[in-house]
Each structure stands twice: as C-alpha cells, then as structure tokens.
N, CA and C atoms as a LAMMPS dump frame, in Angstrom:
ITEM: TIMESTEP
0
ITEM: NUMBER OF ATOMS
477
ITEM: BOX BOUNDS ff ff ff
-5.0000000000000000e+02 5.0000000000000000e+02
-5.0000000000000000e+02 5.0000000000000000e+02
-5.0000000000000000e+02 5.0000000000000000e+02
ITEM: ATOMS id mol type element x y z
1 1 1 N 0.605 8.571 -8.691
2 1 2 C 0.131 7.78 -7.587
3 1 3 C 1.101 7.804 -6.42
4 2 1 N 2.377 7.485 -6.654
5 2 2 C 3.332 7.324 -5.566
6 2 3 C 3.497 8.577 -4.705
7 3 1 N 3.675 9.787 -5.279
8 3 2 C 3.835 10.951 -4.405
9 3 3 C 2.6 11.202 -3.526
10 4 1 N 1.414 11.023 -4.073
11 4 2 C 0.195 11.216 -3.292
12 4 3 C 0.054 10.2 -2.191
13 5 1 N 0.429 8.961 -2.471
14 5 2 C 0.359 7.905 -1.471
15 5 3 C 1.373 8.134 -0.357
16 6 1 N 2.578 8.533 -0.724
17 6 2 C 3.613 8.812 0.282
18 6 3 C 3.197 9.983 1.167
19 7 1 N 2.631 11.021 0.577
20 7 2 C 2.177 12.177 1.362
21 7 3 C 1.058 11.773 2.314
22 8 1 N 0.147 10.939 1.867
23 8 2 C -0.95 10.461 2.708
24 8 3 C -0.399 9.654 3.882
25 9 1 N 0.539 8.781 3.599
26 9 2 C 1.168 7.993 4.653
27 9 3 C 1.83 8.896 5.7
28 10 1 N 2.607 9.839 5.248
29 10 2 C 3.303 10.719 6.186
30 10 3 C 2.332 11.555 7.011
31 11 1 N 1.214 11.943 6.422
32 11 2 C 0.239 12.769 7.133
33 11 3 C -0.55 11.992 8.18
34 12 1 N -0.786 10.717 7.961
35 12 2 C -1.703 9.963 8.823
36 12 3 C -1.063 8.828 9.604
37 13 1 N 0.198 8.568 9.411
38 13 2 C 0.807 7.397 10.039
39 13 3 C 0.796 7.43 11.56
40 14 1 N 0.617 8.589 12.149
41 14 2 C 0.568 8.676 13.612
42 14 3 C -0.757 8.171 14.177
43 15 1 N -1.784 8.11 13.335
44 15 2 C -3.121 7.776 13.82
45 15 3 C -3.731 6.529 13.208
46 16 1 N -3.164 6.035 12.128
47 16 2 C -3.748 4.865 11.464
48 16 3 C -2.652 3.881 11.08
49 17 1 N -3.032 2.613 10.997
50 17 2 C -2.122 1.606 10.458
51 17 3 C -2.174 1.758 8.948
52 18 1 N -1.049 1.968 8.342
53 18 2 C -0.984 2.303 6.926
54 18 3 C -0.003 1.359 6.254
55 19 1 N -0.444 0.651 5.222
56 19 2 C 0.404 -0.329 4.549
57 19 3 C 0.193 -0.294 3.051
58 20 1 N 1.239 -0.611 2.33
59 20 2 C 1.112 -0.972 0.935
60 20 3 C 0.984 -2.487 0.954
61 21 1 N -0.05 -3.009 0.322
62 21 2 C -0.218 -4.458 0.24
63 21 3 C 0.151 -4.874 -1.177
64 22 1 N 1.231 -5.621 -1.269
65 22 2 C 1.73 -6.053 -2.568
66 22 3 C 1.047 -7.361 -2.939
67 23 1 N 0.362 -7.345 -4.081
68 23 2 C -0.326 -8.537 -4.578
69 23 3 C 0.358 -8.994 -5.856
70 24 1 N -0.185 -9.984 -6.496
71 24 2 C 0.429 -10.52 -7.714
72 24 3 C 0.555 -9.459 -8.797
73 25 1 N 1.499 -9.68 -9.699
74 25 2 C 1.704 -8.76 -10.81
75 25 3 C 0.52 -8.824 -11.77
76 26 1 N -0.055 -7.677 -12.092
77 26 2 C -1.178 -7.632 -13.023
78 26 3 C -0.72 -7.84 -14.459
79 27 1 N 0.458 -7.341 -14.784
80 27 2 C 0.99 -7.435 -16.144
81 27 3 C 2.451 -7.866 -16.099
82 28 1 N 2.678 -9.125 -15.7
83 28 2 C 4.073 -9.566 -15.604
84 28 3 C 4.701 -9.643 -16.989
85 29 1 N 6.013 -9.483 -17.001
86 29 2 C 6.734 -9.574 -18.276
87 29 3 C 6.867 -11.033 -18.675
88 30 1 N 7.05 -11.23 -19.937
89 30 2 C 7.352 -12.562 -20.442
90 30 3 C 8.856 -12.775 -20.316
91 31 1 N 9.249 -14.005 -20.223
92 31 2 C 10.674 -14.322 -20.152
93 31 3 C 11.333 -13.986 -21.485
94 32 1 N 12.632 -13.704 -21.459
95 32 2 C 13.377 -13.544 -22.699
96 32 3 C 13.643 -12.112 -23.092
97 33 1 N 13.544 -11.849 -24.402
98 33 2 C 13.914 -10.552 -24.948
99 33 3 C 12.764 -9.955 -25.741
100 34 1 N 12.911 -8.688 -26.079
101 34 2 C 11.935 -8.018 -26.939
102 34 3 C 12.008 -8.606 -28.334
103 35 1 N 11.035 -8.293 -29.173
104 35 2 C 10.998 -8.849 -30.531
105 35 3 C 12.226 -8.456 -31.352
106 36 1 N 12.846 -7.319 -31.009
107 36 2 C 14.041 -6.904 -31.757
108 36 3 C 15.323 -7.517 -31.187
109 37 1 N 15.193 -8.408 -30.183
110 37 2 C 16.351 -9.077 -29.606
111 37 3 C 16.962 -8.357 -28.416
112 38 1 N 16.509 -7.134 -28.113
113 38 2 C 17.072 -6.404 -26.972
114 38 3 C 16.512 -6.978 -25.665
115 39 1 N 17.292 -6.876 -24.582
116 39 2 C 16.797 -7.401 -23.304
117 39 3 C 15.623 -6.566 -22.797
118 40 1 N 14.782 -7.197 -22.022
119 40 2 C 13.651 -6.488 -21.432
120 40 3 C 14.148 -5.491 -20.381
121 41 1 N 13.37 -4.468 -20.144
122 41 2 C 13.721 -3.444 -19.17
123 41 3 C 13.859 -4.053 -17.776
124 42 1 N 14.856 -3.628 -16.996
125 42 2 C 14.982 -4.136 -15.629
126 42 3 C 13.835 -3.681 -14.73
127 43 1 N 13.056 -2.686 -15.152
128 43 2 C 11.92 -2.22 -14.351
129 43 3 C 10.721 -3.154 -14.489
130 44 1 N 10.75 -4.009 -15.495
131 44 2 C 9.658 -4.957 -15.677
132 44 3 C 9.839 -6.11 -14.699
133 45 1 N 8.733 -6.647 -14.214
134 45 2 C 8.796 -7.687 -13.201
135 45 3 C 8.084 -8.934 -13.706
136 46 1 N 8.764 -10.063 -13.61
137 46 2 C 8.141 -11.34 -13.96
138 46 3 C 7.198 -11.74 -12.823
139 47 1 N 6.226 -12.585 -13.125
140 47 2 C 5.319 -13.067 -12.083
141 47 3 C 6.117 -13.931 -11.102
142 48 1 N 6.207 -13.534 -9.852
143 48 2 C 6.946 -14.347 -8.876
144 48 3 C 6.315 -15.738 -8.743
145 49 1 N 7.183 -16.737 -8.63
146 49 2 C 6.713 -18.118 -8.49
147 49 3 C 6.777 -18.605 -7.047
148 50 1 N 7.515 -17.876 -6.199
149 50 2 C 7.648 -18.246 -4.791
150 50 3 C 7.408 -17.01 -3.928
151 51 1 N 7.13 -17.237 -2.637
152 51 2 C 6.931 -16.099 -1.756
153 51 3 C 8.189 -15.232 -1.636
154 52 1 N 9.387 -15.804 -1.501
155 52 2 C 10.575 -14.938 -1.452
156 52 3 C 10.721 -14.065 -2.702
157 53 1 N 10.375 -14.589 -3.87
158 53 2 C 10.425 -13.779 -5.092
159 53 3 C 9.394 -12.661 -5.031
160 54 1 N 8.2 -12.954 -4.521
161 54 2 C 7.162 -11.927 -4.401
162 54 3 C 7.588 -10.865 -3.393
163 55 1 N 8.195 -11.294 -2.29
164 55 2 C 8.669 -10.337 -1.284
165 55 3 C 9.743 -9.426 -1.87
166 56 1 N 10.641 -9.982 -2.672
167 56 2 C 11.67 -9.158 -3.31
168 56 3 C 11.045 -8.188 -4.298
169 57 1 N 10.04 -8.638 -5.035
170 57 2 C 9.346 -7.748 -5.965
171 57 3 C 8.692 -6.594 -5.207
172 58 1 N 8.166 -6.872 -4.009
173 58 2 C 7.555 -5.821 -3.194
174 58 3 C 8.594 -4.781 -2.772
175 59 1 N 9.752 -5.242 -2.352
176 59 2 C 10.834 -4.324 -1.975
177 59 3 C 11.264 -3.502 -3.187
178 60 1 N 11.403 -4.157 -4.339
179 60 2 C 11.773 -3.446 -5.564
180 60 3 C 10.719 -2.401 -5.926
181 61 1 N 9.454 -2.737 -5.717
182 61 2 C 8.358 -1.802 -5.986
183 61 3 C 8.491 -0.555 -5.111
184 62 1 N 8.692 -0.745 -3.814
185 62 2 C 8.854 0.397 -2.905
186 62 3 C 10.014 1.278 -3.324
187 63 1 N 11.132 0.652 -3.621
188 63 2 C 12.315 1.418 -4.028
189 63 3 C 12.066 2.147 -5.341
190 64 1 N 11.467 1.441 -6.301
191 64 2 C 11.215 2.036 -7.604
192 64 3 C 10.245 3.207 -7.549
193 65 1 N 9.299 3.143 -6.627
194 65 2 C 8.315 4.222 -6.474
195 65 3 C 8.735 5.251 -5.422
196 66 1 N 9.888 5.025 -4.788
197 66 2 C 10.404 5.918 -3.756
198 66 3 C 9.401 6.083 -2.609
199 67 1 N 8.902 4.957 -2.12
200 67 2 C 7.938 4.957 -1.015
201 67 3 C 8.611 4.458 0.251
202 68 1 N 8.226 5.029 1.391
203 68 2 C 8.806 4.61 2.663
204 68 3 C 7.803 3.887 3.553
205 69 1 N 6.565 3.72 3.099
206 69 2 C 5.572 3.096 3.95
207 69 3 C 5.828 1.599 4.112
208 70 1 N 5.335 1.026 5.207
209 70 2 C 5.503 -0.41 5.416
210 70 3 C 4.756 -1.192 4.342
211 71 1 N 5.275 -2.378 4.023
212 71 2 C 4.653 -3.193 2.991
213 71 3 C 4.275 -4.559 3.566
214 72 1 N 3.099 -5.012 3.2
215 72 2 C 2.663 -6.375 3.481
216 72 3 C 2.609 -7.092 2.138
217 73 1 N 2.947 -8.351 2.129
218 73 2 C 2.987 -9.109 0.885
219 73 3 C 1.919 -10.196 0.946
220 74 1 N 1.04 -10.193 -0.042
221 74 2 C -0.008 -11.197 -0.12
222 74 3 C 0.614 -12.582 -0.266
223 75 1 N -0.058 -13.565 0.311
224 75 2 C 0.402 -14.947 0.19
225 75 3 C 0.294 -15.395 -1.262
226 76 1 N 0.932 -16.5 -1.566
227 76 2 C 0.934 -17.004 -2.936
228 76 3 C -0.444 -17.496 -3.385
229 77 1 N -1.359 -17.734 -2.433
230 77 2 C -2.725 -18.11 -2.809
231 77 3 C -3.585 -16.875 -3.093
232 78 1 N -2.989 -15.683 -2.999
233 78 2 C -3.646 -14.41 -3.325
234 78 3 C -4.876 -14.126 -2.47
235 79 1 N -4.856 -14.532 -1.218
236 79 2 C -6.006 -14.375 -0.331
237 79 3 C -6.428 -12.911 -0.178
238 80 1 N -5.48 -12.007 -0.007
239 80 2 C -5.814 -10.587 0.177
240 80 3 C -6.357 -9.986 -1.115
241 81 1 N -5.703 -10.296 -2.228
242 81 2 C -6.174 -9.777 -3.513
243 81 3 C -7.605 -10.224 -3.77
244 82 1 N -7.907 -11.468 -3.475
245 82 2 C -9.254 -11.996 -3.687
246 82 3 C -10.256 -11.357 -2.722
247 83 1 N -9.862 -11.168 -1.479
248 83 2 C -10.775 -10.603 -0.472
249 83 3 C -11.1 -9.137 -0.735
250 84 1 N -10.114 -8.363 -1.187
251 84 2 C -10.311 -6.933 -1.378
252 84 3 C -10.397 -6.524 -2.841
253 85 1 N -10.413 -7.485 -3.734
254 85 2 C -10.463 -7.142 -5.152
255 85 3 C -9.253 -6.337 -5.551
256 86 1 N -8.083 -6.76 -5.085
257 86 2 C -6.85 -6.003 -5.295
258 86 3 C -6.49 -5.808 -6.75
259 87 1 N -6.217 -4.586 -7.097
260 87 2 C -5.731 -4.198 -8.406
261 87 3 C -4.534 -3.302 -8.175
262 88 1 N -3.633 -3.21 -9.14
263 88 2 C -2.5 -2.309 -8.962
264 88 3 C -2.988 -0.892 -8.681
265 89 1 N -2.384 -0.256 -7.73
266 89 2 C -2.649 1.14 -7.372
267 89 3 C -4.021 1.344 -6.767
268 90 1 N -4.678 0.304 -6.352
269 90 2 C -5.952 0.462 -5.663
270 90 3 C -5.721 0.911 -4.231
271 91 1 N -6.734 1.474 -3.628
272 91 2 C -6.643 1.949 -2.254
273 91 3 C -7.874 1.483 -1.496
274 92 1 N -7.663 1.02 -0.272
275 92 2 C -8.78 0.672 0.603
276 92 3 C -8.554 1.348 1.938
277 93 1 N -9.609 1.949 2.484
278 93 2 C -9.58 2.501 3.827
279 93 3 C -10.566 1.661 4.633
280 94 1 N -10.033 0.987 5.648
281 94 2 C -10.828 0.095 6.481
282 94 3 C -10.9 0.709 7.87
283 95 1 N -12.119 0.847 8.422
284 95 2 C -12.25 1.488 9.734
285 95 3 C -11.939 0.512 10.869
286 96 1 N -12.036 0.986 12.103
287 96 2 C -11.667 0.18 13.261
288 96 3 C -12.594 -1.007 13.475
289 97 1 N -13.744 -1.017 12.832
290 97 2 C -14.671 -2.146 12.916
291 97 3 C -14.495 -3.119 11.753
292 98 1 N -13.5 -2.865 10.895
293 98 2 C -13.24 -3.737 9.766
294 98 3 C -14.094 -3.444 8.547
295 99 1 N -14.858 -2.367 8.578
296 99 2 C -15.721 -1.998 7.457
297 99 3 C -14.92 -1.193 6.43
298 100 1 N -15.053 -1.565 5.159
299 100 2 C -14.391 -0.811 4.096
300 100 3 C -15.15 0.497 3.906
301 101 1 N -14.476 1.616 4.15
302 101 2 C -15.109 2.93 4.058
303 101 3 C -14.778 3.642 2.762
304 102 1 N -13.721 3.201 2.105
305 102 2 C -13.348 3.748 0.805
306 102 3 C -12.592 2.668 0.066
307 103 1 N -12.887 2.52 -1.221
308 103 2 C -12.173 1.541 -2.035
309 103 3 C -12.105 2.064 -3.458
310 104 1 N -10.908 2.077 -4.001
311 104 2 C -10.729 2.446 -5.402
312 104 3 C -9.934 1.34 -6.07
313 105 1 N -10.09 1.243 -7.368
314 105 2 C -9.382 0.211 -8.115
315 105 3 C -8.427 0.858 -9.097
316 106 1 N -7.297 0.219 -9.311
317 106 2 C -6.271 0.719 -10.21
318 106 3 C -6.548 0.373 -11.639
319 107 1 N -5.604 0.641 -12.528
320 107 2 C -4.268 1.13 -12.215
321 107 3 C -4.174 2.642 -11.99
322 108 1 N -5.122 3.424 -12.41
323 108 2 C -5.079 4.855 -12.114
324 108 3 C -5.994 5.183 -10.944
325 109 1 N -6.224 4.224 -10.077
326 109 2 C -7.268 4.395 -9.087
327 109 3 C -6.855 4.644 -7.665
328 110 1 N -5.628 5.037 -7.369
329 110 2 C -5.224 5.227 -5.977
330 110 3 C -6.058 6.297 -5.288
331 111 1 N -6.335 7.401 -5.966
332 111 2 C -7.193 8.476 -5.478
333 111 3 C -6.871 8.895 -4.036
334 112 1 N -5.648 9.372 -3.786
335 112 2 C -5.263 9.719 -2.416
336 112 3 C -6.118 10.82 -1.794
337 113 1 N -6.616 11.757 -2.571
338 113 2 C -7.443 12.823 -1.969
339 113 3 C -8.781 12.274 -1.486
340 114 1 N -9.349 11.325 -2.221
341 114 2 C -10.589 10.699 -1.759
342 114 3 C -10.326 9.83 -0.533
343 115 1 N -9.19 9.147 -0.509
344 115 2 C -8.818 8.358 0.662
345 115 3 C -8.612 9.284 1.867
346 116 1 N -8.023 10.454 1.633
347 116 2 C -7.817 11.432 2.708
348 116 3 C -9.156 11.848 3.319
349 117 1 N -10.153 12.076 2.487
350 117 2 C -11.482 12.458 2.988
351 117 3 C -12.065 11.353 3.859
352 118 1 N -11.919 10.102 3.421
353 118 2 C -12.421 8.975 4.215
354 118 3 C -11.692 8.89 5.55
355 119 1 N -10.367 9.07 5.536
356 119 2 C -9.594 9.04 6.777
357 119 3 C -10.024 10.166 7.715
358 120 1 N -10.21 11.367 7.173
359 120 2 C -10.652 12.495 8.003
360 120 3 C -12.008 12.214 8.64
361 121 1 N -12.904 11.613 7.867
362 121 2 C -14.234 11.281 8.391
363 121 3 C -14.12 10.279 9.536
364 122 1 N -13.35 9.229 9.326
365 122 2 C -13.199 8.205 10.359
366 122 3 C -12.543 8.783 11.61
367 123 1 N -11.478 9.553 11.43
368 123 2 C -10.804 10.154 12.584
369 123 3 C -11.728 11.116 13.325
370 124 1 N -12.54 11.87 12.585
371 124 2 C -13.513 12.763 13.216
372 124 3 C -14.534 11.993 14.034
373 125 1 N -15.008 10.893 13.492
374 125 2 C -15.969 10.05 14.219
375 125 3 C -15.345 9.477 15.489
376 126 1 N -14.118 8.991 15.378
377 126 2 C -13.433 8.44 16.545
378 126 3 C -13.201 9.503 17.606
379 127 1 N -12.82 10.685 17.168
380 127 2 C -12.585 11.784 18.122
381 127 3 C -13.88 12.167 18.828
382 128 1 N -14.967 12.291 18.076
383 128 2 C -16.263 12.649 18.659
384 128 3 C -16.73 11.596 19.661
385 129 1 N -16.372 10.334 19.411
386 129 2 C -16.778 9.248 20.304
387 129 3 C -15.769 9.018 21.435
388 130 1 N -14.719 9.842 21.474
389 130 2 C -13.688 9.67 22.495
390 130 3 C -12.855 8.422 22.295
391 131 1 N -12.78 7.932 21.053
392 131 2 C -12.061 6.701 20.753
393 131 3 C -10.807 6.925 19.922
394 132 1 N -10.401 8.17 19.721
395 132 2 C -9.21 8.435 18.919
396 132 3 C -7.981 8.11 19.755
397 133 1 N -7.212 7.094 19.342
398 133 2 C -6.024 6.746 20.119
399 133 3 C -4.968 7.842 20.045
400 134 1 N -4.154 7.892 21.074
401 134 2 C -3.049 8.844 21.08
402 134 3 C -2.066 8.464 19.988
403 135 1 N -1.397 9.445 19.385
404 135 2 C -0.39 9.138 18.366
405 135 3 C 0.657 8.195 18.931
406 136 1 N 1.195 7.345 18.063
407 136 2 C 2.136 6.327 18.504
408 136 3 C 3.539 6.841 18.776
409 137 1 N 3.938 7.971 18.177
410 137 2 C 5.329 8.39 18.364
411 137 3 C 5.441 9.791 18.929
412 138 1 N 5.37 10.817 18.087
413 138 2 C 5.742 12.153 18.543
414 138 3 C 4.579 13.114 18.738
415 139 1 N 3.357 12.638 18.738
416 139 2 C 2.219 13.488 19.052
417 139 3 C 1.749 14.387 17.933
418 140 1 N 2.252 14.211 16.713
419 140 2 C 1.823 15.072 15.615
420 140 3 C 0.446 14.658 15.127
421 141 1 N -0.237 15.595 14.523
422 141 2 C -1.571 15.336 14.001
423 141 3 C -1.506 15.189 12.492
424 142 1 N -2.548 14.572 11.878
425 142 2 C -2.516 14.414 10.422
426 142 3 C -2.2 15.721 9.713
427 143 1 N -1.372 15.601 8.693
428 143 2 C -1.008 16.76 7.89
429 143 3 C 0.253 17.455 8.338
430 144 1 N 0.802 17.062 9.512
431 144 2 C 1.986 17.734 10.01
432 144 3 C 3.261 16.919 9.855
433 145 1 N 3.168 15.685 9.344
434 145 2 C 4.361 14.88 9.079
435 145 3 C 5.053 14.402 10.332
436 146 1 N 6.29 13.916 10.162
437 146 2 C 7.095 13.453 11.283
438 146 3 C 6.938 11.969 11.525
439 147 1 N 7.731 11.425 12.475
440 147 2 C 7.628 10.019 12.842
441 147 3 C 8.549 9.139 12.021
442 148 1 N 8.567 7.866 12.359
443 148 2 C 9.455 6.909 11.699
444 148 3 C 8.83 6.365 10.431
445 149 1 N 9.646 6.119 9.451
446 149 2 C 9.187 5.546 8.181
447 149 3 C 9.269 4.035 8.247
448 150 1 N 8.553 3.359 7.336
449 150 2 C 8.654 1.907 7.225
450 150 3 C 10.065 1.545 6.788
451 151 1 N 10.488 0.346 7.176
452 151 2 C 11.853 -0.048 6.827
453 151 3 C 11.948 -0.826 5.54
454 152 1 N 10.81 -1.001 4.836
455 152 2 C 10.841 -1.686 3.562
456 152 3 C 10.909 -3.206 3.683
457 153 1 N 10.884 -3.738 4.923
458 153 2 C 10.914 -5.165 5.102
459 153 3 C 9.515 -5.721 4.938
460 154 1 N 9.306 -6.564 3.934
461 154 2 C 7.956 -7.066 3.707
462 154 3 C 7.555 -8.111 4.724
463 155 1 N 6.264 -8.193 4.988
464 155 2 C 5.718 -9.244 5.829
465 155 3 C 4.407 -9.692 5.204
466 156 1 N 3.875 -10.786 5.716
467 156 2 C 2.653 -11.342 5.157
468 156 3 C 1.452 -10.886 5.967
469 157 1 N 0.356 -10.429 5.316
470 157 2 C -0.844 -10.088 6.066
471 157 3 C -1.414 -11.332 6.722
472 158 1 N -2.172 -11.126 7.784
473 158 2 C -2.793 -12.239 8.494
474 158 3 C -3.827 -12.959 7.639
475 159 1 N -4.341 -14.059 8.164
476 159 2 C -5.289 -14.865 7.374
477 159 3 C -6.535 -14.126 6.967
C-alpha cells in the first residue's frame, strides 16, 4: 500500500489536494505484555485517548510507512471516519464538486492504480472544461514527480 500511495502522491500533488487522513486505530493493541511476558512490539499502537496522542500516532504512521504526503487527523468524535466510512488503507477520490468519484475500503483496499484512473478522469474532465488549475509549484504534470513534500505535521480536517 505505502509505496503505491507515495507514488500516487508524487505524481499528482501538483494538481490535486492530496492527504492521508488518519482515523482511529482499527486494531489497537491491548495494554501490557504478550501472553509469554514479553513486551508488545513498538510498532503496535494503542487507541489514542486524546487528540495529541492521535496526532502523534499519525506522525508515527507516516514515518513507519515512509510516506511524505501531508496528513490530516480526524477529530476524537471520528467525524471524518463516520462520513467517509474510513477504514485502514482506504482511499477516496473526491472531485472539485465534493462528489466521491472513487472509494475503496481497507485494509488491503488502497488500490492506487484504480485511484489513479479516477484522478486521470477528473483531470481530463477539468482540462476539457478549461477548469484545470495551473500547477502550484514547478509546472510538472502528473507522473513526472517533483515539488515539495508534506512536512508530516498533522492537522485536523474541517467540520
């Protein structure tokens, strides 16, 4: 999932707003140790109880998956997860009118190639209608890379 998602981000970041939206942990670890007394793996994440804990988990997720895309962190009331049916590794492509044009559900559901097709369709429609905005940084087109990466600083999606 992660390499395909990172490649998609790098290919399209000049033309689309692209974010990883971090939602609640689907399979949080239990507190304590394994049944044999050994400590739990540091890669396992407990369910965050506060927004700062969730934001830190989001940063840890980006680092652990070696992703550079910007991250938004769902509020503690899980508004985004509830609105989009968020599952781990799910992908949503939302067009400029707010319509969901592609949606996959995880955990094996990122489907970056299918998301790429949806993005190409939307960009083609915008170009045909004369509504394709100019690239935000260096003028590159999808698939050619370049531009600035996300800084890994989490923020909260709007209401």
